[in-house]
TIVO-223913 format. One record per residue (C-alpha): residue number from 1; x, y, z negated. Coordinates in steps of 0.02 Angstrom, whole numbers. Example, Ala and Ser with C-alpha at 12.3 -4.5 7.8 and 13.67 -1.06 7.14 Angstrom:
REM TIVO-223913
+-----+--------+--------+--------+
: seq :      u :      v :      w :
+-----+--------+--------+--------+
:   1 :    615 :   -225 :   -390 :
:   2 :    684 :    -53 :   -357 :
+-----+--------+--------+--------+
//
This chain:
REM TIVO-223913
+-----+--------+--------+--------+
: seq :      u :      v :      w :
+-----+--------+--------+--------+
:   1 :   3720 :    902 :  -4819 :
:   2 :   3672 :   1067 :  -4895 :
:   3 :   3596 :   1094 :  -5069 :
:   4 :   3421 :   1156 :  -5089 :
:   5 :   3407 :   1338 :  -5141 :
:   6 :   3338 :   1350 :  -5307 :
:   7 :   3257 :   1527 :  -5367 :
:   8 :   3316 :   1581 :  -5530 :
:   9 :   3196 :   1568 :  -5684 :
:  10 :   3096 :   1716 :  -5720 :
:  11 :   3192 :   1721 :  -5880 :
:  12 :   3353 :   1727 :  -5792 :
:  13 :   3286 :   1864 :  -5656 :
:  14 :   3219 :   1976 :  -5805 :
:  15 :   3406 :   1964 :  -5900 :
:  16 :   3479 :   1989 :  -5717 :
:  17 :   3379 :   2142 :  -5699 :
:  18 :   3430 :   2217 :  -5849 :
:  19 :   3617 :   2205 :  -5838 :
:  20 :   3600 :   2281 :  -5658 :
:  21 :   3505 :   2411 :  -5740 :
:  22 :   3633 :   2436 :  -5886 :
:  23 :   3770 :   2440 :  -5757 :
:  24 :   3704 :   2564 :  -5658 :
:  25 :   3644 :   2666 :  -5800 :
:  26 :   3834 :   2669 :  -5874 :
:  27 :   3909 :   2699 :  -5708 :
:  28 :   3792 :   2864 :  -5684 :
:  29 :   3833 :   2909 :  -5863 :
:  30 :   4022 :   2918 :  -5806 :
:  31 :   4077 :   3105 :  -5766 :
:  32 :   4213 :   3128 :  -5635 :
:  33 :   4317 :   3283 :  -5659 :
:  34 :   4422 :   3337 :  -5508 :
:  35 :   4601 :   3427 :  -5569 :
:  36 :   4708 :   3544 :  -5460 :
:  37 :   4864 :   3546 :  -5532 :
:  38 :   5044 :   3601 :  -5504 :
:  39 :   5173 :   3475 :  -5443 :
:  40 :   5308 :   3512 :  -5581 :
:  41 :   5382 :   3408 :  -5732 :
:  42 :   5256 :   3465 :  -5857 :
:  43 :   5106 :   3430 :  -5759 :
:  44 :   5169 :   3262 :  -5707 :
:  45 :   5188 :   3225 :  -5881 :
:  46 :   5003 :   3286 :  -5920 :
:  47 :   4940 :   3161 :  -5779 :
:  48 :   5054 :   3020 :  -5847 :
:  49 :   4977 :   3042 :  -6021 :
:  50 :   4793 :   3076 :  -5973 :
:  51 :   4741 :   2901 :  -5991 :
:  52 :   4744 :   2931 :  -6185 :
:  53 :   4597 :   3066 :  -6137 :
:  54 :   4510 :   2941 :  -6043 :
:  55 :   4507 :   2804 :  -6175 :
:  56 :   4449 :   2944 :  -6297 :
:  57 :   4313 :   2990 :  -6185 :
:  58 :   4252 :   2835 :  -6086 :
:  59 :   4117 :   2936 :  -6014 :
:  60 :   4237 :   3052 :  -5911 :
:  61 :   4354 :   3008 :  -5775 :
:  62 :   4500 :   3107 :  -5711 :
:  63 :   4532 :   3139 :  -5516 :
:  64 :   4701 :   3228 :  -5496 :
:  65 :   4740 :   3333 :  -5349 :
:  66 :   4932 :   3390 :  -5379 :
:  67 :   4999 :   3514 :  -5262 :
:  68 :   5161 :   3622 :  -5219 :
:  69 :   5150 :   3791 :  -5302 :
:  70 :   5107 :   3894 :  -5133 :
:  71 :   4980 :   3747 :  -5072 :
:  72 :   4908 :   3746 :  -5252 :
:  73 :   4868 :   3934 :  -5262 :
:  74 :   4795 :   3937 :  -5077 :
:  75 :   4681 :   3796 :  -5108 :
:  76 :   4615 :   3851 :  -5262 :
:  77 :   4590 :   4033 :  -5215 :
:  78 :   4486 :   3971 :  -5071 :
:  79 :   4393 :   3845 :  -5153 :
:  80 :   4331 :   3976 :  -5287 :
:  81 :   4299 :   4113 :  -5169 :
:  82 :   4196 :   4009 :  -5071 :
:  83 :   4104 :   3933 :  -5210 :
:  84 :   4127 :   3763 :  -5136 :
:  85 :   4153 :   3668 :  -5319 :
:  86 :   4277 :   3542 :  -5251 :
:  87 :   4375 :   3566 :  -5424 :
:  88 :   4306 :   3560 :  -5603 :
:  89 :   4471 :   3611 :  -5674 :
:  90 :   4600 :   3730 :  -5597 :
:  91 :   4781 :   3771 :  -5638 :
:  92 :   4788 :   3948 :  -5637 :
:  93 :   4903 :   4101 :  -5697 :
:  94 :   4907 :   4271 :  -5778 :
:  95 :   4875 :   4342 :  -5621 :
:  96 :   4722 :   4266 :  -5557 :
:  97 :   4637 :   4237 :  -5742 :
:  98 :   4588 :   4421 :  -5763 :
:  99 :   4553 :   4455 :  -5587 :
: 100 :   4431 :   4308 :  -5562 :
: 101 :   4340 :   4327 :  -5730 :
: 102 :   4307 :   4515 :  -5669 :
: 103 :   4234 :   4441 :  -5506 :
: 104 :   4112 :   4314 :  -5621 :
: 105 :   4204 :   4148 :  -5542 :
: 106 :   4252 :   4080 :  -5706 :
: 107 :   4171 :   4010 :  -5859 :
: 108 :   4226 :   4084 :  -6026 :
: 109 :   4314 :   3988 :  -6144 :
: 110 :   4202 :   3997 :  -6302 :
: 111 :   4126 :   3898 :  -6429 :
: 112 :   4286 :   3799 :  -6443 :
: 113 :   4300 :   3647 :  -6549 :
: 114 :   4336 :   3704 :  -6735 :
: 115 :   4496 :   3593 :  -6752 :
: 116 :   4563 :   3685 :  -6602 :
: 117 :   4618 :   3836 :  -6685 :
: 118 :   4634 :   3975 :  -6566 :
: 119 :   4724 :   4085 :  -6687 :
: 120 :   4886 :   3969 :  -6659 :
: 121 :   4897 :   4001 :  -6475 :
: 122 :   5019 :   4147 :  -6450 :
: 123 :   4926 :   4317 :  -6444 :
: 124 :   5020 :   4366 :  -6293 :
: 125 :   4973 :   4225 :  -6183 :
: 126 :   4782 :   4247 :  -6248 :
: 127 :   4798 :   4432 :  -6201 :
: 128 :   4855 :   4391 :  -6021 :
: 129 :   4717 :   4272 :  -5987 :
: 130 :   4579 :   4389 :  -6058 :
: 131 :   4457 :   4498 :  -5977 :
: 132 :   4329 :   4617 :  -6072 :
: 133 :   4379 :   4548 :  -6228 :
: 134 :   4347 :   4367 :  -6173 :
: 135 :   4459 :   4226 :  -6148 :
: 136 :   4447 :   4134 :  -5983 :
: 137 :   4593 :   4012 :  -5973 :
: 138 :   4689 :   3907 :  -6101 :
: 139 :   4875 :   3912 :  -6090 :
: 140 :   4958 :   3744 :  -6033 :
: 141 :   5129 :   3828 :  -6055 :
: 142 :   5195 :   4000 :  -6062 :
: 143 :   5359 :   4067 :  -5989 :
: 144 :   5460 :   4220 :  -5973 :
: 145 :   5647 :   4217 :  -5884 :
: 146 :   5818 :   4190 :  -5932 :
: 147 :   5984 :   4156 :  -5867 :
: 148 :   6064 :   3956 :  -5876 :
: 149 :   6238 :   3941 :  -5860 :
: 150 :   6360 :   3805 :  -5877 :
: 151 :   6453 :   3829 :  -6053 :
: 152 :   6593 :   3710 :  -6007 :
: 153 :   6636 :   3803 :  -5834 :
: 154 :   6634 :   3975 :  -5919 :
: 155 :   6757 :   3898 :  -6039 :
: 156 :   6867 :   3814 :  -5932 :
: 157 :   6885 :   3966 :  -5815 :
: 158 :   6906 :   4104 :  -5950 :
: 159 :   6719 :   4178 :  -5933 :
: 160 :   6620 :   4242 :  -6072 :
: 161 :   6420 :   4251 :  -6047 :
: 162 :   6349 :   4411 :  -6156 :
: 163 :   6192 :   4386 :  -6251 :
: 164 :   6126 :   4525 :  -6117 :
: 165 :   6216 :   4512 :  -5945 :
: 166 :   6217 :   4625 :  -5814 :
: 167 :   6190 :   4589 :  -5627 :
: 168 :   6352 :   4671 :  -5605 :
: 169 :   6424 :   4534 :  -5712 :
: 170 :   6315 :   4401 :  -5644 :
: 171 :   6400 :   4431 :  -5468 :
: 172 :   6577 :   4429 :  -5543 :
: 173 :   6549 :   4282 :  -5623 :
: 174 :   6461 :   4193 :  -5464 :
: 175 :   6612 :   4243 :  -5360 :
: 176 :   6722 :   4152 :  -5487 :
: 177 :   6612 :   3988 :  -5503 :
: 178 :   6606 :   3959 :  -5322 :
: 179 :   6796 :   3995 :  -5275 :
: 180 :   6870 :   3899 :  -5439 :
: 181 :   6722 :   3796 :  -5525 :
: 182 :   6684 :   3685 :  -5392 :
: 183 :   6507 :   3727 :  -5392 :
: 184 :   6378 :   3842 :  -5320 :
: 185 :   6409 :   4002 :  -5407 :
: 186 :   6222 :   4045 :  -5433 :
: 187 :   6043 :   3957 :  -5373 :
: 188 :   5896 :   4079 :  -5360 :
: 189 :   5737 :   4072 :  -5281 :
: 190 :   5734 :   4078 :  -5102 :
: 191 :   5568 :   3992 :  -5054 :
: 192 :   5446 :   4140 :  -4984 :
: 193 :   5282 :   4162 :  -5086 :
: 194 :   5218 :   4300 :  -5210 :
: 195 :   5249 :   4194 :  -5360 :
: 196 :   5407 :   4107 :  -5286 :
: 197 :   5538 :   4217 :  -5210 :
: 198 :   5445 :   4377 :  -5269 :
: 199 :   5419 :   4330 :  -5458 :
: 200 :   5606 :   4344 :  -5466 :
: 201 :   5645 :   4474 :  -5357 :
: 202 :   5504 :   4591 :  -5444 :
: 203 :   5611 :   4585 :  -5597 :
: 204 :   5775 :   4621 :  -5505 :
: 205 :   5679 :   4775 :  -5431 :
: 206 :   5607 :   4829 :  -5604 :
: 207 :   5769 :   4827 :  -5686 :
: 208 :   5849 :   4927 :  -5536 :
: 209 :   5716 :   5068 :  -5578 :
: 210 :   5610 :   5014 :  -5429 :
: 211 :   5431 :   4975 :  -5429 :
: 212 :   5295 :   4916 :  -5300 :
: 213 :   5196 :   5074 :  -5282 :
: 214 :   5202 :   5249 :  -5348 :
: 215 :   5068 :   5326 :  -5449 :
: 216 :   4960 :   5355 :  -5287 :
: 217 :   4958 :   5179 :  -5237 :
: 218 :   5086 :   5241 :  -5099 :
: 219 :   5205 :   5082 :  -5072 :
: 220 :   5384 :   5095 :  -5123 :
: 221 :   5455 :   4946 :  -5034 :
: 222 :   5579 :   5036 :  -4908 :
: 223 :   5648 :   5149 :  -5070 :
: 224 :   5833 :   5147 :  -5108 :
: 225 :   5804 :   5039 :  -5260 :
: 226 :   5710 :   4895 :  -5148 :
: 227 :   5863 :   4906 :  -5036 :
: 228 :   5988 :   4894 :  -5156 :
: 229 :   5899 :   4746 :  -5247 :
: 230 :   5854 :   4639 :  -5101 :
: 231 :   6037 :   4680 :  -5033 :
: 232 :   6114 :   4609 :  -5181 :
: 233 :   6007 :   4462 :  -5181 :
: 234 :   6037 :   4429 :  -5004 :
: 235 :   6223 :   4445 :  -5013 :
: 236 :   6228 :   4365 :  -5178 :
: 237 :   6158 :   4200 :  -5118 :
: 238 :   6239 :   4206 :  -4946 :
: 239 :   6414 :   4199 :  -5024 :
: 240 :   6406 :   4098 :  -5178 :
: 241 :   6212 :   4010 :  -5171 :
: 242 :   6183 :   3837 :  -5094 :
: 243 :   6162 :   3814 :  -4914 :
: 244 :   5987 :   3833 :  -4875 :
: 245 :   5927 :   3943 :  -5017 :
: 246 :   5780 :   4031 :  -4925 :
: 247 :   5694 :   3850 :  -4939 :
: 248 :   5735 :   3815 :  -5133 :
: 249 :   5604 :   3860 :  -5246 :
: 250 :   5586 :   3825 :  -5445 :
: 251 :   5591 :   3637 :  -5417 :
: 252 :   5729 :   3626 :  -5311 :
: 253 :   5842 :   3753 :  -5392 :
: 254 :   5796 :   3647 :  -5563 :
: 255 :   5858 :   3478 :  -5463 :
: 256 :   6018 :   3574 :  -5418 :
: 257 :   6062 :   3644 :  -5596 :
: 258 :   6009 :   3483 :  -5685 :
: 259 :   6126 :   3388 :  -5568 :
: 260 :   6274 :   3491 :  -5606 :
: 261 :   6281 :   3578 :  -5436 :
: 262 :   6246 :   3758 :  -5496 :
: 263 :   6356 :   3871 :  -5620 :
: 264 :   6214 :   3999 :  -5646 :
: 265 :   6035 :   4003 :  -5621 :
: 266 :   5902 :   4134 :  -5674 :
: 267 :   5726 :   4068 :  -5686 :
: 268 :   5585 :   4026 :  -5793 :
: 269 :   5609 :   3996 :  -5979 :
: 270 :   5506 :   3844 :  -5958 :
: 271 :   5655 :   3744 :  -5875 :
: 272 :   5763 :   3753 :  -6039 :
: 273 :   5659 :   3605 :  -6102 :
: 274 :   5706 :   3506 :  -5942 :
: 275 :   5885 :   3561 :  -5937 :
: 276 :   5933 :   3527 :  -6112 :
: 277 :   5838 :   3338 :  -6110 :
: 278 :   5973 :   3214 :  -6077 :
: 279 :   5844 :   3096 :  -6002 :
: 280 :   5811 :   3235 :  -5862 :
: 281 :   5977 :   3314 :  -5864 :
: 282 :   6158 :   3275 :  -5820 :
: 283 :   6222 :   3437 :  -5898 :
: 284 :   6105 :   3419 :  -6059 :
: 285 :   6256 :   3449 :  -6169 :
: 286 :   6340 :   3588 :  -6054 :
: 287 :   6191 :   3708 :  -6035 :
: 288 :   6212 :   3884 :  -6105 :
: 289 :   6079 :   4030 :  -6102 :
: 290 :   6063 :   4223 :  -6103 :
: 291 :   5938 :   4352 :  -6082 :
: 292 :   5888 :   4378 :  -5895 :
: 293 :   6007 :   4503 :  -5830 :
: 294 :   5977 :   4688 :  -5824 :
: 295 :   6020 :   4840 :  -5702 :
: 296 :   5988 :   5017 :  -5749 :
: 297 :   5842 :   4986 :  -5866 :
: 298 :   5781 :   4834 :  -5970 :
: 299 :   5602 :   4867 :  -5927 :
: 300 :   5527 :   4723 :  -5826 :
: 301 :   5697 :   4619 :  -5813 :
: 302 :   5612 :   4465 :  -5871 :
: 303 :   5444 :   4406 :  -5828 :
: 304 :   5275 :   4339 :  -5910 :
: 305 :   5176 :   4203 :  -5837 :
: 306 :   5069 :   4075 :  -5911 :
: 307 :   5015 :   3896 :  -5813 :
: 308 :   4830 :   3893 :  -5885 :
: 309 :   4697 :   3777 :  -5864 :
: 310 :   4525 :   3860 :  -5812 :
: 311 :   4356 :   3802 :  -5768 :
: 312 :   4262 :   3877 :  -5603 :
: 313 :   4090 :   3929 :  -5611 :
: 314 :   4062 :   3814 :  -5478 :
: 315 :   4092 :   3675 :  -5563 :
: 316 :   3933 :   3559 :  -5628 :
: 317 :   4036 :   3490 :  -5774 :
: 318 :   4066 :   3620 :  -5879 :
: 319 :   4052 :   3521 :  -6037 :
: 320 :   4158 :   3385 :  -5996 :
: 321 :   4291 :   3497 :  -5909 :
: 322 :   4296 :   3601 :  -6087 :
: 323 :   4329 :   3442 :  -6174 :
: 324 :   4477 :   3404 :  -6066 :
: 325 :   4545 :   3567 :  -6056 :
: 326 :   4549 :   3577 :  -6257 :
: 327 :   4629 :   3407 :  -6252 :
: 328 :   4781 :   3461 :  -6140 :
: 329 :   4808 :   3609 :  -6217 :
: 330 :   4782 :   3551 :  -6408 :
: 331 :   4920 :   3526 :  -6553 :
: 332 :   4888 :   3340 :  -6522 :
: 333 :   4936 :   3330 :  -6345 :
: 334 :   5105 :   3432 :  -6394 :
: 335 :   5138 :   3278 :  -6522 :
: 336 :   5090 :   3157 :  -6378 :
: 337 :   5234 :   3233 :  -6251 :
: 338 :   5349 :   3240 :  -6399 :
: 339 :   5325 :   3046 :  -6440 :
: 340 :   5346 :   3008 :  -6247 :
: 341 :   5485 :   3115 :  -6191 :
: 342 :   5554 :   3207 :  -6357 :
: 343 :   5517 :   3367 :  -6427 :
: 344 :   5640 :   3453 :  -6308 :
: 345 :   5511 :   3420 :  -6172 :
: 346 :   5345 :   3482 :  -6267 :
: 347 :   5242 :   3625 :  -6176 :
: 348 :   5336 :   3785 :  -6234 :
: 349 :   5260 :   3959 :  -6278 :
: 350 :   5092 :   3916 :  -6320 :
: 351 :   5076 :   3889 :  -6500 :
: 352 :   5155 :   3949 :  -6656 :
: 353 :   5142 :   3783 :  -6730 :
: 354 :   5262 :   3708 :  -6617 :
: 355 :   5390 :   3833 :  -6654 :
: 356 :   5383 :   3803 :  -6842 :
: 357 :   5410 :   3607 :  -6816 :
: 358 :   5576 :   3577 :  -6882 :
: 359 :   5600 :   3424 :  -6748 :
: 360 :   5576 :   3565 :  -6615 :
: 361 :   5693 :   3688 :  -6697 :
: 362 :   5820 :   3547 :  -6691 :
: 363 :   5799 :   3475 :  -6528 :
: 364 :   5777 :   3648 :  -6439 :
: 365 :   5906 :   3763 :  -6485 :
: 366 :   5828 :   3887 :  -6363 :
: 367 :   5671 :   3888 :  -6455 :
: 368 :   5670 :   4043 :  -6556 :
: 369 :   5746 :   4143 :  -6400 :
: 370 :   5620 :   4090 :  -6284 :
: 371 :   5478 :   4132 :  -6408 :
: 372 :   5549 :   4297 :  -6432 :
: 373 :   5562 :   4334 :  -6247 :
: 374 :   5375 :   4281 :  -6231 :
: 375 :   5319 :   4390 :  -6367 :
: 376 :   5424 :   4548 :  -6312 :
: 377 :   5369 :   4550 :  -6118 :
: 378 :   5255 :   4692 :  -6074 :
: 379 :   5156 :   4682 :  -5935 :
: 380 :   5075 :   4870 :  -5964 :
: 381 :   5259 :   4947 :  -5980 :
: 382 :   5379 :   4860 :  -5850 :
: 383 :   5447 :   4997 :  -5741 :
: 384 :   5560 :   5142 :  -5758 :
: 385 :   5433 :   5254 :  -5679 :
: 386 :   5246 :   5265 :  -5704 :
: 387 :   5144 :   5144 :  -5597 :
: 388 :   4949 :   5121 :  -5569 :
: 389 :   4958 :   4933 :  -5603 :
: 390 :   4986 :   4801 :  -5735 :
: 391 :   5102 :   4645 :  -5708 :
: 392 :   5286 :   4615 :  -5714 :
: 393 :   5322 :   4503 :  -5570 :
: 394 :   5165 :   4529 :  -5480 :
: 395 :   5039 :   4685 :  -5450 :
: 396 :   4872 :   4637 :  -5544 :
: 397 :   4761 :   4671 :  -5401 :
: 398 :   4667 :   4546 :  -5290 :
: 399 :   4764 :   4594 :  -5130 :
: 400 :   4925 :   4558 :  -5199 :
: 401 :   4916 :   4375 :  -5161 :
: 402 :   4909 :   4421 :  -4971 :
: 403 :   5033 :   4560 :  -4959 :
: 404 :   5151 :   4486 :  -5096 :
: 405 :   5169 :   4330 :  -4987 :
: 406 :   5222 :   4431 :  -4833 :
: 407 :   5342 :   4522 :  -4935 :
: 408 :   5417 :   4359 :  -4982 :
: 409 :   5414 :   4280 :  -4805 :
: 410 :   5502 :   4448 :  -4720 :
: 411 :   5644 :   4451 :  -4867 :
: 412 :   5660 :   4244 :  -4849 :
: 413 :   5688 :   4273 :  -4662 :
: 414 :   5825 :   4398 :  -4701 :
: 415 :   5903 :   4275 :  -4826 :
: 416 :   5908 :   4140 :  -4702 :
: 417 :   5986 :   4263 :  -4568 :
: 418 :   5840 :   4292 :  -4448 :
: 419 :   5823 :   4465 :  -4491 :
: 420 :   5899 :   4608 :  -4580 :
: 421 :   5860 :   4681 :  -4753 :
: 422 :   5794 :   4843 :  -4675 :
: 423 :   5685 :   4752 :  -4553 :
: 424 :   5618 :   4644 :  -4698 :
: 425 :   5575 :   4792 :  -4814 :
: 426 :   5494 :   4897 :  -4661 :
: 427 :   5377 :   4735 :  -4620 :
: 428 :   5339 :   4734 :  -4801 :
: 429 :   5315 :   4916 :  -4813 :
: 430 :   5184 :   4909 :  -4679 :
: 431 :   5097 :   4758 :  -4749 :
: 432 :   5059 :   4829 :  -4936 :
: 433 :   5012 :   5001 :  -4865 :
: 434 :   4889 :   4914 :  -4750 :
: 435 :   4822 :   4809 :  -4897 :
: 436 :   4798 :   4967 :  -5019 :
: 437 :   4717 :   5080 :  -4885 :
: 438 :   4592 :   4944 :  -4835 :
: 439 :   4567 :   4905 :  -5017 :
: 440 :   4531 :   5092 :  -5042 :
: 441 :   4655 :   5130 :  -5177 :
: 442 :   4750 :   5271 :  -5094 :
: 443 :   4639 :   5432 :  -5133 :
+-----+--------+--------+--------+
//
């Protein structure tokens, strides 16, 4: 026997309709921000802590797209250049910010909330993300480069790391560490990419007196300085580095060093917070640090980079995106990370106030060293001979992204043993020359 259907009362119908309308209104009011983020420990932590932002801003929902470095660069560049609007917040760096701002692709980071305290943000970081006197991204963390090494192994093997090592010394130490220390003598980026292996290699070339282009925009990739630098690098890693070094980028080397498999590692200062944190590193009490090594000149021997958050003009959610970007780069966010992971792991290099925190100074023995490296890096004077471009570990022109990657692929091939250093540099020279000729740089 079935029950007879009863129509709801008029009052109930009105209440039901009202509830549905409210639900629909509230659903319509929620803004979804799609964020293109880098797959590294600092950004994974941001994603983990982001529900705190959503609780404070119930009308904003966050949708995360977390990508490996080379893929991230490719995706956000394609998205912004085609004005497709897939992302509302993009993680970009000091290379992209001024170039994209000049093209009119980014919203300026103006009209920030009064409590944001922009003057607290390190000036070098602000300058690198500005164009025409306006700021176009807010720095999530800022880095230079430095040398990490195993203090315990150096002591055991009778080695002494100077405050300012040379690459000749680094090669000598790598040999001893590999032969007598039971670890890979050195770990360096080998993975192809203008921001992967070429970030490190550009600093090695700078300090050996080399440059990407002469003053008339003729590439110098087949010069003696490049041959010496790349030959040294390939030889060093093939003899004393880990197997498969040509596939190792920042994340892979971080894992190798933190698990006790590397005697030395030259890379981003941001890694210090992870290596000195006992929750994340098996060698936290054994890590020593020194400046990035030098060759014939200290110029351009350590890089300057900022992973930052920017809002593309193709986003329809500028106001909500700006709210999120300010939250993610604020003093309060830094305190959230400190509470969750400890002061060692807070995003470095962005705020003067972080470096004034007694808890940070106590937890992070590298703090003042890193701040000094960031503040003293000079992208406008990074080479021994004059150049027509700015940038330490990159060339600040739009075309660099493509030819920098081609050069990186050629050198990665030489490291893997698939080609010679001379052949790799010859291919790189041709690619760079084509790019600047087509771009109209050579007069």
